[in-house]
C-alpha positions in Angstrom: 1.5 -55.4 -0.8 -2.2 -55.1 -1.3 -4.2 -54.8 1.9 -7.9 -55.9 2.4 -10.0 -53.5 4.6 -13.3 -54.5 6.2 -15.8 -51.7 6.9 -18.2 -52.2 9.8 -21.4 -54.1 9.0 -24.7 -52.3 8.8 -27.8 -54.0 7.4 -31.2 -52.3 6.9 -34.2 -54.7 6.9 -32.2 -57.9 7.3 -30.6 -59.8 10.1 -26.7 -59.8 10.3 -24.8 -62.1 8.1 -21.2 -63.0 7.5 -19.6 -61.4 4.4 -18.4 -63.7 1.8 -14.7 -64.3 1.1 -13.1 -61.5 -0.9 -11.7 -62.6 -4.1 -10.8 -59.2 -5.6 -7.5 -59.2 -3.6 -6.2 -56.1 -5.3 -8.9 -54.0 -3.7 -9.8 -52.9 -0.2 -13.4 -53.9 0.5 -16.3 -52.9 2.8 -18.7 -55.5 4.1 -21.9 -55.9 2.1 -24.8 -53.7 3.1 -28.3 -54.9 2.1 -32.0 -54.0 2.3 -35.3 -55.4 1.0 -38.1 -53.8 -1.0 -41.2 -53.4 1.2 -44.4 -51.5 1.0 -46.7 -50.6 3.8 -49.7 -51.1 1.4 -49.2 -54.8 1.7 -50.8 -56.3 4.8 -48.2 -59.1 4.9 -45.3 -56.7 4.3 -44.1 -59.0 1.6 -40.5 -58.8 0.4 -40.7 -57.7 -3.2 -37.0 -57.6 -3.9 -33.5 -57.2 -2.6 -30.6 -54.8 -3.0 -27.1 -54.7 -1.7 -24.0 -52.5 -1.9 -20.3 -52.5 -1.1 -17.3 -50.2 -1.6 -13.7 -50.9 -2.3 -10.5 -48.8 -2.5 -8.1 -49.6 -5.3 -5.2 -47.5 -4.0 -3.2 -48.9 -1.1 -3.7 -46.9 2.1 -1.1 -46.6 4.8 -2.9 -48.9 7.1 -6.3 -49.6 8.6 -7.7 -50.1 12.1 -11.3 -51.1 12.7 -13.6 -49.1 10.4 -11.0 -46.4 9.7 -8.7 -46.3 6.7 -5.6 -44.1 6.8 -4.2 -43.1 3.4 -2.9 -40.4 1.0 -4.9 -38.0 -1.1 -6.9 -39.0 -4.2 -7.7 -42.6 -3.5 -9.5 -44.5 -6.3 -12.8 -45.7 -4.9 -15.2 -48.2 -6.5 -18.7 -48.5 -5.2 -21.5 -50.7 -6.5 -25.2 -51.4 -5.8 -27.1 -54.4 -7.2 -30.8 -55.1 -7.0 -33.3 -57.8 -8.1 -37.0 -58.3 -8.0 -38.8 -61.4 -6.7 -40.9 -61.6 -9.9 -44.1 -62.4 -8.1 -46.3 -64.7 -10.2 -49.4 -62.6 -9.8 -47.9 -59.8 -11.8 -45.0 -58.5 -13.7 -42.1 -56.6 -12.0 -38.9 -55.1 -13.2 -36.2 -52.7 -11.9 -36.8 -49.1 -12.9 -34.0 -47.3 -11.1 -30.8 -48.2 -9.3 -28.7 -45.3 -7.9 -25.7 -44.7 -5.6 -25.0 -41.3 -4.1 -21.7 -40.4 -2.4 -21.2 -37.5 0.0 -17.8 -36.8 1.6 -17.5 -34.4 4.6 -14.5 -33.2 6.7 -14.3 -33.2 10.5 -16.1 -29.9 10.7 -19.1 -31.2 8.6 -18.1 -29.3 5.5 -19.0 -31.3 2.4 -16.4 -31.8 -0.4 -17.5 -29.9 -3.5 -18.6 -32.3 -6.3 -16.2 -30.5 -8.6 -13.3 -32.2 -6.7 -14.5 -35.7 -7.6 -12.2 -36.8 -10.5 -11.6 -40.0 -12.6 -15.4 -40.5 -12.8 -16.6 -43.8 -14.3 -19.9 -45.6 -14.7 -20.7 -49.1 -15.8 -23.6 -51.5 -15.7 -22.9 -55.1 -14.7 -23.2 -57.9 -15.7 -24.0 -56.4 -19.1 -20.6 -54.9 -19.8 -18.7 -58.2 -19.5 -15.5 -56.8 -21.0 -14.7 -54.7 -17.9 -12.9 -57.4 -15.9 -11.8 -55.3 -12.9 -15.1 -53.6 -12.5 -16.9 -56.9 -12.6 -14.6 -58.0 -9.8 -15.8 -55.1 -7.7 -19.4 -56.4 -8.0 -18.5 -60.0 -7.4 -19.3 -60.0 -3.7 -22.6 -58.3 -4.2 -23.5 -60.8 -6.9 -22.6 -63.6 -4.6 -24.6 -62.2 -1.7 -27.7 -61.8 -3.8 -27.2 -65.4 -5.1 -26.8 -66.7 -1.5 -29.3 -64.7 0.4 -31.8 -63.3 -2.1 -32.3 -66.2 -4.5 -30.7 -64.5 -7.4 -30.1 -67.0 -10.2 -26.4 -67.8 -10.7 -26.8 -66.7 -14.3 -29.1 -63.7 -14.7 -31.9 -64.0 -17.2 -30.4 -61.7 -19.9 -33.4 -62.1 -22.1 -35.3 -59.7 -19.9 -32.7 -57.0 -20.3 -33.8 -54.3 -22.6 -31.6 -51.8 -24.5 -31.2 -49.0 -22.0 -30.1 -45.4 -21.9 -28.4 -45.1 -18.4 -28.5 -41.7 -16.8 -24.8 -42.0 -16.0 -23.2 -39.7 -13.5 -24.8 -36.6 -11.9 -22.8 -34.1 -9.8 -24.6 -32.1 -7.3 -23.2 -29.2 -5.2 -22.2 -31.4 -2.3 -22.5 -35.0 -3.6 -22.2 -37.1 -6.8 -24.4 -39.9 -8.0 -24.3 -42.8 -10.5 -27.7 -43.9 -11.7 -29.3 -46.6 -13.9 -32.7 -45.7 -15.2 -34.8 -48.1 -17.3 -36.7 -46.2 -20.0 -39.5 -48.7 -20.5 -43.0 -48.4 -19.0 -44.0 -52.0 -18.5 -40.9 -54.2 -18.8 -37.3 -54.2 -17.8 -34.5 -56.2 -16.2 -35.1 -58.3 -13.1 -31.5 -57.8 -11.8 -29.1 -54.9 -12.2 -25.8 -53.8 -10.8 -24.3 -50.3 -11.1 -20.6 -49.8 -10.7 -19.4 -46.3 -9.8 -15.7 -45.1 -9.8 -14.6 -41.8 -8.3 -11.4 -40.2 -7.0 -11.9 -37.5 -4.4 -9.3 -34.7 -4.3 -9.4 -33.7 -0.6 -8.9 -30.0 0.1 -6.7 -30.6 3.2 -5.5 -33.4 5.5 -8.3 -34.3 7.8 -10.5 -37.1 9.1 -13.0 -37.4 6.3 -16.3 -39.3 6.3 -17.3 -41.1 3.1 -21.1 -41.6 3.1 -22.8 -43.9 0.6 -26.5 -44.0 0.1 -28.2 -46.5 -2.3 -31.7 -46.6 -3.8 -33.4 -49.1 -5.9 -36.9 -48.8 -7.3 -39.1 -51.7 -8.5 -42.1 -51.2 -10.7 -45.0 -53.7 -10.7 -48.1 -54.2 -12.7 -50.8 -56.9 -12.9 -50.4 -59.0 -16.0 -54.0 -58.3 -17.0 -53.4 -54.5 -17.4 -49.6 -54.0 -17.8 -50.3 -52.1 -21.0 -52.2 -49.5 -19.0 -50.6 -46.8 -16.8 -51.9 -48.4 -13.6 -48.5 -49.4 -12.0 -47.1 -49.6 -8.5 -43.6 -48.7 -7.3 -41.7 -50.3 -4.4 -38.4 -49.0 -3.1 -35.5 -50.1 -1.1 -32.7 -48.0 0.5 -29.5 -48.7 2.3 -26.7 -46.5 3.5 -23.3 -46.8 5.2 -20.2 -44.7 5.8 -16.5 -45.1 6.8 -13.8 -42.7 7.9 -10.9 -42.0 5.6 -8.0 -40.2 7.3 -6.2 -38.3 4.6 -2.7 -37.7 6.0 0.1 -35.5 4.7 2.2 -35.2 7.8 4.8 -32.5 7.2 3.7 -32.3 3.5 4.8 -35.9 3.0 1.7 -36.8 1.1 1.0 -39.6 3.5 1.4 -40.6 7.2 4.7 -40.0 8.8 6.4 -43.1 10.0 5.2 -44.7 13.3 8.7 -46.1 14.0 12.0 -44.3 14.6 13.7 -46.1 11.7 11.4 -44.6 9.2 11.3 -41.1 10.5 10.3 -38.6 7.8 12.9 -35.9 7.1 12.0 -32.2 7.7 13.9 -28.9 7.6 13.7 -25.8 9.7 10.1 -24.8 8.9 6.5 -25.2 10.2 4.3 -28.2 9.4 1.0 -29.9 10.1 0.3 -33.5 11.1 -2.6 -35.7 12.2 -2.9 -38.1 15.1 -6.1 -40.2 15.4 -7.0 -43.6 16.6 -4.5 -46.2 15.5 -2.3 -43.5 14.1 -1.0 -42.6 17.6 2.5 -41.4 16.8 4.5 -39.6 14.1 8.3 -39.7 13.7 10.4 -37.0 12.0 14.1 -36.3 11.6 16.2 -33.2 11.0 19.8 -32.3 10.6 21.4 -30.2 13.4 25.1 -29.3 13.6 27.2 -29.3 16.8 26.5 -26.1 18.8 23.5 -25.1 16.7 20.5 -23.7 18.7 17.3 -25.4 17.8 13.7 -24.8 19.1 10.9 -27.3 18.5 7.3 -26.2 19.1 4.1 -28.1 18.8 0.5 -27.1 19.3 -2.1 -29.9 19.7 -5.7 -29.6 18.6 -8.2 -28.1 21.0 -9.0 -30.5 23.9 -6.2 -33.0 23.0 -3.0 -33.9 24.8 -0.1 -34.6 22.4 3.5 -34.8 23.8 7.0 -34.8 22.3 10.2 -36.7 22.8 13.6 -35.9 21.2 16.3 -38.5 20.4 19.9 -37.9 19.6 21.7 -39.2 16.4 22.6 -42.4 18.3 18.9 -43.1 19.0 19.1 -42.2 22.7 16.4 -40.2 24.5 17.6 -36.6 24.9 14.7 -34.4 26.0 10.9 -34.1 26.0 7.9 -32.0 26.6 4.9 -33.3 28.6 2.5 -30.5 29.3 -1.2 -30.9 30.3 -4.1 -31.3 27.9 -4.6 -28.5 25.5 -1.2 -27.0 26.3 1.5 -26.4 23.6 4.8 -28.2 23.9 8.3 -26.9 23.3 11.9 -28.2 23.4 14.9 -25.9 23.0 18.5 -27.1 23.0 22.0 -26.6 21.6 23.0 -29.7 19.7 26.0 -31.3 21.4 26.8 -33.3 18.3 26.1 -33.1 14.6 23.7 -35.6 12.9 20.1 -36.6 12.3 18.0 -35.9 15.4 14.6 -37.7 15.7 11.4 -36.2 17.0 8.5 -38.3 18.2 5.0 -36.6 18.4 2.6 -39.0 20.1 -1.0 -39.1 21.2 -1.9 -39.2 24.9 -5.6 -38.3 24.5 -7.9 -36.8 21.9 -7.3 -36.6 18.2 -7.0 -34.2 15.3 -4.5 -31.9 13.5 -1.5 -30.5 15.2 1.1 -27.9 14.1 4.8 -28.1 14.8 7.9 -26.2 13.8 11.6 -27.0 13.9 13.5 -23.8 14.0 17.0 -22.4 14.3 16.4 -19.1 16.3 17.3 -16.2 14.0 16.3 -12.7 13.1 15.4 -10.8 9.9 16.3 -7.2 8.9 14.2 -5.1 6.5 14.4 -1.6 5.2 11.4 0.5 4.4 11.6 2.0 1.9 14.2 0.1 0.0 14.8 2.9 -2.6 15.3 6.7 -2.1 15.3 9.3 -4.8 16.9 12.5 -3.5 17.8 15.9 -5.0 21.4 16.8 -4.1 21.4 18.4 -0.7 18.2 16.7 0.5 18.0 14.2 3.3 16.2 10.9 3.1 15.3 8.3 5.7 14.6 4.5 5.7 13.2 2.6 8.7 15.4 -0.4 9.6 13.4 -3.1 11.4 15.0 -6.2 13.0 12.5 -9.0 13.9 13.0 -12.0 16.2 12.3 -15.3 14.4 11.9 -18.8 15.9 12.4 -17.6 19.5 15.5 -15.5 18.9 16.6 -13.2 21.8 19.7 -11.1 22.3 21.6 -8.1 21.1 21.9 -7.3 17.4 24.7 -5.0 16.2 24.0 -2.7 13.3 26.5 -1.2 10.9 26.3 0.7 7.5 28.6 0.4 4.5 30.8 3.5 3.8 29.0 6.2 1.9 30.4 7.8 -1.2 32.1 11.2 -1.0 29.9 14.2 0.1 27.3 11.7 1.4 26.8 10.9 5.1 24.8 8.5 7.1 23.1 9.1 10.5 22.0 6.2 12.5 20.8 3.5 12.7 21.4 2.8 16.4 24.6 0.9 17.1 22.6 -2.1 18.4 19.1 -3.2 19.2 17.9 -5.8 21.8 15.2 -8.4 20.9 13.1 -10.6 23.0 11.4 -13.7 21.5 8.6 -12.7 19.1 9.4 -9.0 19.2 10.9 -6.5 16.8 12.9 -3.2 17.1 13.1 -0.4 14.6 15.7 2.4 14.1 16.2 5.0 11.4 18.9 5.3 8.7 19.4 8.9 7.7 21.0 9.5 4.3 22.5 13.0 4.1 23.4 14.3 0.6 25.2 17.5 0.1 24.3 20.4 -2.2 27.5 19.5 -4.1 26.9 15.7 -4.3 27.1 14.7 -7.9 24.2 12.8 -9.6 24.7 9.1 -9.0 23.1 5.9 -7.7 24.6 3.9 -4.8 23.6 1.3 -2.2 23.6 1.8 1.5 23.9 -1.7 3.1 22.9 -2.1 6.7 24.4 -5.2 8.3 22.8 -6.8 11.4 25.1 -9.2 13.3 24.6 -11.4 16.4 27.2 -14.0 17.0 27.5 -16.1 13.9 24.2 -14.8 12.5 24.4 -12.0 10.0 21.8 -10.5 7.6 21.7 -7.4 5.4 19.2 -4.9 4.1 19.9 -2.7 1.1 18.7 0.9 0.5 19.3 2.0 -3.1 19.8 5.8 -3.3 19.5 7.9 -6.4 20.8 11.5 -6.2 19.4 14.0 -8.7 20.1 17.6 -9.5 20.1 20.0 -6.5 17.3 22.5 -5.9 17.8 26.3 -6.0 20.2 27.6 -3.2 18.8 29.3 -0.1 18.6 33.0 0.2 20.1 35.2 2.9 17.6 37.0 5.2 19.0 40.2 6.8 19.9 41.0 9.3 22.6 39.0 11.0 22.5 38.7 14.8 25.6 39.1 16.8 25.7 37.8 20.4 22.0 37.2 20.1 21.3 40.9 20.6 21.1 42.8 17.3 22.8 43.6 14.0 24.8 46.6 15.3 26.3 46.2 18.7 29.4 47.1 20.6 31.5 44.4 22.4 34.6 44.5 24.6 37.9 44.1 22.9 39.2 40.5 23.3 35.8 39.0 23.8 34.2 36.3 21.7 31.6 37.6 19.2 29.0 35.0 18.1 27.5 35.2 14.6 24.0 34.2 13.8 22.4 34.3 10.3 19.1 33.3 8.8 18.7 31.4 5.5 15.4 30.8 3.7 15.1 27.6 1.7 12.4 26.5 -0.7 12.8 22.9 0.5 14.7 20.9 3.0 18.3 20.5 2.0 21.9 20.1 3.3 24.9 22.0 2.4 27.9 24.1 3.5 27.4 27.7 4.5 30.3 30.0 5.2 30.4 33.5 6.7 33.4 35.6 5.8 34.1 38.1 8.6 35.7 41.3 7.2 37.0 44.4 8.9 37.4 48.0 7.8 37.8 51.5 9.1 34.9 53.5 7.9 35.0 52.2 4.3 34.5 48.8 2.6 37.6 46.6 3.0 38.7 43.3 1.4 40.6 42.4 4.6 39.3 39.0 5.9 39.6 38.4 9.6 38.2 34.9 9.6 35.8 32.6 7.8 33.1 30.7 9.8 31.9 27.5 8.0 29.7 24.6 8.8 27.5 22.0 7.2 23.8 22.6 8.0 20.5 20.9 7.3 17.8 23.4 6.4 14.1 23.0 6.5 11.6 24.7 4.2 11.3 28.3 5.2 13.5 30.4 7.5 16.3 28.8 9.3 18.3 30.5 12.1 21.9 29.3 12.1 24.5 29.8 14.8 27.8 30.1 12.8 30.1 30.2 15.8 32.2 33.2 16.9 35.3 35.2 16.3 37.7 37.0 18.7 37.5 40.8 18.5 41.1 41.2 19.4 42.8 43.0 16.5 43.1 46.4 18.2 46.7 47.2 18.9 46.0 50.0 21.4 43.7 52.8 22.2 41.5 54.1 24.8 38.0 53.6 26.0 35.7 54.1 23.0 38.2 53.3 20.3 36.3 51.1 17.8 36.8 48.8 14.9 34.0 47.6 12.7 33.3 44.1 11.3 30.8 42.9 8.7 30.0 39.7 6.9 29.7 38.0 3.4 27.7 34.8 3.1 28.2 31.9 0.7 26.3 28.6 0.1 28.2 25.6 -1.3 30.8 28.0 -2.5 28.3 30.3 -4.2 28.1 33.8 -2.9 24.5 34.6 -1.8 25.1 37.9 0.2 27.8 40.5 -0.6 27.0 43.9 0.9 28.7 46.9 -0.9 26.8 49.6 0.8 28.2 50.3 4.3 24.9 51.6 5.4 23.2 48.3 4.7 25.7 46.0 6.3 25.3 44.0 9.5 28.2 45.0 11.6 29.7 44.9 15.0 32.1 47.3 16.6 34.6 46.7 19.4 35.7 48.9 22.2 38.0 48.7 25.2 36.0 47.9 28.3 36.7 47.9 32.0 38.0 44.6 33.4 36.0 42.0 35.4 32.7 40.1 34.9 33.9 37.3 32.7 30.3 35.8 32.7 29.0 32.9 30.7 30.0 30.4 33.4 28.7 27.5 35.5 29.5 27.2 39.3 31.7 24.7 41.0 30.0 21.4 41.6 28.0 21.5 38.3 27.9 18.0 36.9 29.0 17.6 33.3 27.7 14.6 31.2 30.6 12.8 29.6 30.6 10.9 26.3 30.6 7.6 28.2 27.4 8.5 30.1 29.2 9.3 33.4 28.8 12.6 35.3 31.9 14.6 36.3 32.0 17.7 38.5 33.1 20.7 36.4 36.1 21.3 38.6 37.4 17.9 37.7 37.3 18.5 33.9 40.6 18.6 32.0 41.4 19.9 28.5 41.0 17.0 26.1 38.2 15.3 28.0 35.3 14.1 25.9 31.8 15.2 26.9 28.4 14.2 25.5 27.8 16.7 22.7 24.8 17.7 20.6 24.9 19.2 17.1 21.9 21.6 17.0 22.2 22.0 13.3 22.0 18.3 12.4 19.9 17.5 15.5 22.1 14.5 16.6 24.3 13.6 19.5 28.0 13.7 19.1 31.2 14.0 21.1 32.3 17.4 22.5 36.0 17.9 23.4 37.1 20.4 26.0 39.6 22.9 24.5 40.0 25.3 27.4 38.9 25.9 31.0 39.0 29.2 32.9 38.1 29.9 36.5 36.4 33.3 37.2 34.3 34.8 39.9 31.1 36.6 39.8 28.7 38.3 42.2 25.4 37.4 40.4 24.1 33.9 39.9 20.7 32.7 38.5 19.0 29.5 39.6 16.7 28.1 36.9 14.2 25.4 38.0 12.6 23.0 35.5 10.1 20.1 35.5 13.0 17.6 35.4 13.8 18.6 39.0 17.5 19.4 38.6 18.1 23.2 38.8 20.6 24.9 36.5 22.9 27.5 38.1 24.7 30.0 35.9 26.2 33.5 35.9 23.4 36.1 35.5 25.0 37.4 32.4 23.4 38.0 28.9 26.5 36.3 27.4 25.5 33.0 29.1 23.1 31.3 26.7 21.1 28.0 26.6 19.4 26.0 23.8 15.8 27.1 24.4 12.4 26.4 22.9 10.2 29.4 23.5 6.5 29.2 24.1 5.9 30.3 20.5 7.8 27.2 19.3 10.9 29.0 18.1 14.3 27.3 19.1 17.4 29.4 19.6 20.4 30.1 21.8 18.8 32.5 24.4 20.5 34.5 27.1 19.7 33.2 30.5 18.6 36.7 31.5 15.7 36.4 29.0 14.4 33.0 30.2 10.8 32.9 31.3 8.7 30.3 33.0 7.1 28.2 30.2 10.2 28.2 28.1 11.9 24.8 27.7 15.5 23.7 28.1 17.0 20.9 26.0 18.2 17.7 27.9 19.5 14.3 26.6 15.9 13.1 27.2 14.2 15.9 25.3 12.7 19.2 26.4 12.1 20.2 30.0 9.9 23.1 30.9 11.2 26.0 33.0 9.0 26.5 36.1 10.8 29.3 38.0 13.8 31.6 37.6 15.4 33.2 40.7 18.6 34.9 41.8 20.9 33.2 44.3 21.8 35.0 47.5 24.3 37.7 47.1 28.0 36.8 47.4 31.0 35.7 45.4 30.6 32.6 43.2 33.4 30.6 41.7 32.6 29.9 38.1 34.2 27.8 35.3 34.2 29.0 31.7 34.4 26.0 29.3 35.3 26.2 25.7 34.5 23.0 23.7 34.2 21.8 20.1 30.4 21.2 20.4 27.6 22.2 22.7 27.6 20.0 25.8 25.4 19.2 28.8 25.9 20.9 32.2 23.5 19.8 35.0 21.7 18.0 32.2 21.0 21.1 30.1 22.6 22.0 26.7 25.3 24.7 27.0 27.0 26.5 24.0 30.6 25.8 23.0 31.6 29.0 24.6 30.1 32.1 26.2 28.6 34.3 23.6 
């Protein structure tokens, strides 16, 4: 259906009049705007001529209310301006110039660039009689001039000269169509310019189309028309109308204003416009039973727009009715599946609003998504989980199984998100020195209820770097390279490896025994997988029992020394007895077990609970910490012994909880010295300023003191990994 639009009347220099009946029914039309030609040089202000203009839209708009047209982008607009002179008998007059200029601005006053005016057309009427539609555009102007300005019903075509119209002139912020008569002393007495243009709006908005018209009449006295003495009289008129370009939810037009025509949208964000007669927009979206949906809408500044939600049966379900300038929101779990309808409506104000229909969700991303690692080198990727569309809750994380000789550390088992937040954790990829060259994918899966997303990290393993070198001398019991220990006691072994780069691999220490000369007898082999940093790395290899003496007296000795291998490759093999690191054993007097914690000490369990040491049982699982890999683990109790001692140290730290232990050099703690070195240090060597390791990080020692003299009941614990006593990291056994 074609719709006729009437733009509000504005007349310059004339009294109001009723517009004539529109016969071009396939066009929208403005009312006729007119003005006369006057000059202040005439005492009687005579009317030397008339001009008039109107504008029509050839493309159907959505609808119109008052002076405002609502429609899609790129409407074809036809404008025209017609003028005539009064041909005063005392002289000779003709039309020199007839021009129409169009400027289009948005709601912020920004002009549309003339380069965005398309489908440009120019025609003179009534000269170009073959252009039927264009002539129809000018019909009403012609009728007006004939009715109100005494224009002959048939123009005097004998006075028309062959002309060279200027045509169309784009400026930076406007565009014009102009007729210009080239003669100096004669020309047409009536002329119409028809102008076609099609604006390509940059964005949906309330645009103002402003039309200004100018006609110029030249006049000369008949007695000297051949001379250059001529006069010019001009007339101007202008008018404008709003054009609301709507593309609600990217529809290309106005969303429906009735529920039956609701425009379909998905789970995404959109824009819309409400203004004047366009006071409501209807949308519809599919939601399934049980699905969580959040609808948010932000009105323009100073406006009050509200929302109502209707179920698939058309019944009101929920709404949001906040005050002026406040955003609106509706969140619900759909009780039934179907098309749900949303009404956004105007309470006050006008302008562009934004709204979104979202299913609360989350995303997961890895950074970086690719790792290139030499064999034995560790790589990391940050895993970030981000709340989307108001999602909140716990998200569980898991990693696909690694290939052989590759391990993963992290990410955290779960993260908790609040709406609009994100949480990050780290995926550690540990390759071994023996890992073959290959490419594989580590897939991190994030799950919350029925929602599940994945992020991939592609890992390429290349050749391994050179092996580390052994740095003499080994350290036994944290004291020195050549010591004497009691038979039956546990002897700890510490070595130092120097690496050119960070890498992971298996290191093994073969403990050998002999009597005076080099022996191939192996007592035990201590092995572990370690991560080395560039430079020197102190490694606690564990311990062995010096219990192979079958008899003897005080001072009888046996000697032990070590060989070191990396990833199965021998890197230290002493053949000179004088250069070996060794330990010798001897029978000692009984008593003084040492390396113990007193009754009542709280042990941190794997489940986070604290249990008094006297309540521990073999097989219990404690919170452990691998000092080589720098990660928490589970430490299982393998044996418990009860001893007594007469000396006890009390170590106070900034964390507030004191640590009590046997004042024995075999009792060690994981310590960071003031020089930054980290090692298992005998409690008897602790100094204020050193730091002890806790589940929450390092805690500085403030004071070390002896407990009052007396007998103290102690508990010796042997475990699979270092554990936490009174919140401080203890070794797996006394050293």
